[in-house]
N, C-alpha and C positions, 0 to 999 in steps of 0.2 A: 664247680657245679653252682648253680644259684640254690640257694634255700628258696622256699616257698614260704609264703606266708598270707592269710585271710585276714580280710578285714569287712567285717561286717558296716553295713550301712555307706553311700556314697554322695551325700549331701557338701557342702561347702565346708562342714567343721570337720566330717571325716573324711575331706580332701587333703587335708593337713597331714593327716595320718598317712596317708595312700603317699604323699611325695616325699617324708622322710623314712619310710619302707624303702623305695626306692633309691633314696641318697642314699641307704645304708646297705644297697648291694642285694637287698631282696627283692622277689617277684612279686608282686601283686596280685590275687586273687579277692576280688570285690563282690558281692551280694548285695543287691538291692532291688524294691519293684525299679523297673523300667520306665525313669518320667524324663529324661535330659539333664538330671542330675550331673556336674562337673564330672564325680569320680568315674561314672560311667566310661568317661573318654579318658583320663589319665590313667585308670588301673591298667596294668597290664593283659589281665583276662578280667572279664565283667560278666557275672549270670543273673539274669534277669527274674532272680529270685528272693521275693519279699525276705525281712529280717525277722518276721516271724513263723517262717516254715522249717523250722529249722530242723525236722527230718529230713528234708531234700537237701539243706546244708548241708549236713552232715555226711551224706549219701557222697554228694559230691566230693566232702572236704576228704573221705575216703580213698579217694580217687588222687587225690593232691599229694596226700600227704604233707601239709605245711611243719614247719618246727614253733608255729605261733597261732594264736587269733586272736584278734582285738577290734575293740569300737570303743570312740572317744563318744560324749555329751548324749547318748541314749539310753535309758531306762530299760528299752521292751530290747534293744542290741544286745546287753547284757544279760537277759535271757536264753537267747544264742548263743552267744559266745563261751559261756560256762558249761552248756548243753553240749558243745562238739570239745570243749576243753576237756571234759569230766570222759566223755566216749573215747576220745583219742589220746588218752592219757596226757595231755597238754599240760603247761603252767596256766593255774587257773582258781577262781575260788569253786564251791562244792555248789552243782548246781542248785539241789535246795535251799542254801543259801542265800541264792542269788534270786529266787522267788521272794523271798521276806523282802530282800532289799529292796525291792521295786513294786511294792505294798505297803502303803502307810498305816495301815491299822497292824499288820503283822510284824512291820517294823517296829510300832510304838509297844505294843506285848514284849518283843526283847528286849528293848530298852527298860520296861518297867521291871523284867525279871532278871535282869541285870543289875540294878537299881542306879540307873541311868535317870535322870531327874527331867522329868517329861510334863505335858499339860494334860488335865481331866481330860478324857477322851471317849467315844462313842462310835460304834459303825453301824452306819445303818442302812436299806435299801430303798427305804420310802421315809416322808416325815415322821419324828414321831410325837407321841403325846406329852403333854408337859408332865406328867411323874416322869417319865423318862427321864429327863433331863434336870430332875432333884437333883440339887449339889452343886450342880453347875453355876458360876458366874457367867453371865455377860460382862461385855462385849464374847460372840463365840467368829470361831473360825470354819465354814463347811468347804470340805475340797473332794475329790474324788479320790479313792484308794490307791487309781493305779496310773496318774496323768502327773505329768512335769509340764513346763511352759505356761505356767499361769492359768492356766485351765480352767473353767470350771469353778473356780475359788472367790468366794462370796464372806464377807464379813457381816455378821449382823448384830443389832444392836438390842434385840428384844425377839420374844417366843414366834411373835407374831411373823419375823420374817422368815421363821426358819422356813419353811414349806418352799417357799419360791426357789431358797438357795438348795436344799437338798435337790431340789426337782433336778435344778442347772449342774449339781455337780453327778449326779448318777446317770443324767443323760451324758455329760462327756468319759466317764467311767467305762473300760472293757468290761469289769465284771459286774458292772451299775449298781454300785454300793459307794457310799459316800461315810467318811470320817465329819463329828462332829469335834472341837476340842476348845477348852477356854485359849481365850487370847493374848499372847505374848507381848507384854509390854515391853519397851526396849527398840535401839539401832537392829539392823538385817546385819548380819556377814556373814562371809560364809570359810572354811579352813579347808585348803590344799593341799592332799598327802599322795605320797607312793608309800607300798607296800610292798615288803617281798620276804620272803619265807618267818611271816605274821609280823616282823618288824615293823612300825611304821615311822616313815620320817615326815616332817614337817616342812611345806614348803614356800605358801605363802597364808596372810589370811587376805581376805577381801573384803570391803566394805560394799554394801547394796543398795543402791538406789532405786526407789515404786514411784508409780504412781498413786499409795496410798490407797484407802479403803475407797470402792468395796470388793476390787480384782486384784491391787497388788502386783501389778505388769512391770518387770524390770523395765525402767529405761537406764541406766547406768551400774558401772562397776567402776571402781577402781584398788590398787595393788600399790602400795603396805596400803593397809587399812589403820583408822587411827586409835587404836586397840592400846588404851595405855597398857603399857610395859611390865607393869605390878599385875596385871589380872591375865598376860599371853600366858606364862606358863602352866598354871592352874586350865587355863582354857583347851590347851595342849594335852593336857593330862584327860580331860573327860572326854574329848575327842578320840583319843587313842581309846579309852576305855568303853567308847561305843562301837570303836570300831570290831574291837573284839567282840564286842555283845553281839554283834552280826557276822562273826567268823570273817570278815575281810583278812585274807592273808597275804594278797598278790593284788597287785596293781593300784591305777588309780582312784582317789575315795574323793567326795567332794561333798563337806559335812554344813549344812546350813543351821544357822543359831541365831540365838537374841543375846543382845547384852542390853540390861538396865543401866539407871544412872550410878545403882550400887556397886555393880560388878558380878551382879546374878547372871551368870551363863543358862539359857534353856536350848538343849536341840531341838531341831525342829524337826529334821529329817538328813537321812545320807545317802547318797546315792552310790554306787559302787563304779565308779567311773568317775572322767573327767566333768569339772562344772561346764555347763553349758555355755552359751552368749560368750564364746571367745576367751573365757578365764580360765579355762587349763591350755587348751590348743596353742593361746597368743599370749596373757596377759605374764604368767606367771614367768615364761623364756624372758618378757620384756623386762619386767621387772626385779629380776632377780640374777638371770642371765643361764637358770637353768632349764636346760632342753627335758621338760616335761615328757613333751612327746616320745622322742627317744627313749626316755626311762620306761615310758609303757611299752613298745614295742621290745626293751629289754628284758621288760619282767613275763611279758609273753612269752619270750624263748625261752627262760629260765635261768635268764641270766639276773644279776644284782644290776642293780641301777647305777650309773654314773653320776654324780649329781657335784661335781665339780663345775661351778660357773663360767659362765664363759666371757663375761662382760659383766660389768660395775653394775651396782644395783639405780634403777630407776622408776619413777611413779608412771604407771600405764596404765591408763584409762581407755574403756570403751562406752559411749554415749550413743542410743539408740534412737532414730530418728521416728516422730508420731506424726508431726505436722507441719506447717510452712517457719512456724517458729523455731523450731530443731532446726531447722536447714540454714536459718538465717544464722542462728550459734554455728554452726559447724563451718559457713561460708566466715566469720570471726574469726574460728579457733586455724584455718587455710594461712589468714593473714599473723596471725602471733607469732612472732620470731623464736618465744621460747617452749613452743608447743612444735612436736617432728609426728606431723602424719602419717602412720603406719600404715593403714589398710582404709580402704572404703569400698564397702560392699554396693551392689546393686542397688539401685534405689525403687522400687514398690510403688510406683505414683498413684495407682490406684487408690491404693489404702490410704490415703493423706488425708487425715483428721479423722480417720473411722477406725483406730486399730481395736480390737475385741482383744487380743491375748498376745503371747510373745509370738506365735507363729506369724501374724500378719504384720510387725510390725513393717514399717516402710523401709528402713537399711538401718546401718550401721557404722561409724568411724573410729576408728581405733587410733590414740596420739602415746608419744610419752614425751614427759617434762624430766629435767634435772631435777634431784631434791633438793 
């Protein structure tokens, strides 16, 4: 008899999870707000229930009796996944810990308590007075406590810029709060891992490219990264320590960090999920041969993941389109015999030249090259 598997979310990223679960012989039950996303059509059964309505989803899941529940690349979905998993005694992380993993202030507190290096930080719901920032060194970063996708993030150079930045972050925040923290110098990276039974397995380092200040919208990602080998093992140890601090024991994780020229690493934040922007769903498999999506399903079903590579290592890149210049670079990439175009998204031409955060980028393409 076919086992039931629940997926929270129905957008194009979640569709990778839906298709993989079906490929593995599972009957997919997908929950999301009904808005025409592709997962509404590819799911075996679709439920028009918002991913935040965890009680309603739990009620349906009691009838479904799934063997597992998962989501990829969504912080909001993580909370519902672990809420349902805990209630139904399925494989997952503790609900109380998943809430910490989706709140930047709570996460930094957990890191600090565990001795994980973090920048100086402060939580606010309104612009602070100058005295409240005594001891902070500018520049600072202001961001919502509970949002992702570069929403509401601003780098500020002086106190006079704080008020506007806080108002912008609070407006994007669900709980209407912001975190102010010291800006960390260095290049941006992420570490992709899968955990099972409290044991963490490293999969890949990702190099991140952004628009830079003030909003740091991601323009692309590359695997493998350019991290020097002499720093790699120390970074992995620090990442695993941070995962333990957040009590992440099962499933995917995406650790964002910065590395300066001297090899000093500082963790920015961790998502108890795959990295978005196709980092987990596409780049890991293309660059390493490891089927990360299958591994997420395995751990959600209470099985140890098979991390055997299915092909040799390659260089995998995702590039996001913001404007006509990016379209021109895409056309050049298509003509490059050394680049194999793997995927091209739909293009939202009305956003051309008017991108304000990750959610309204025009589109993207993924390609591989031989190392």
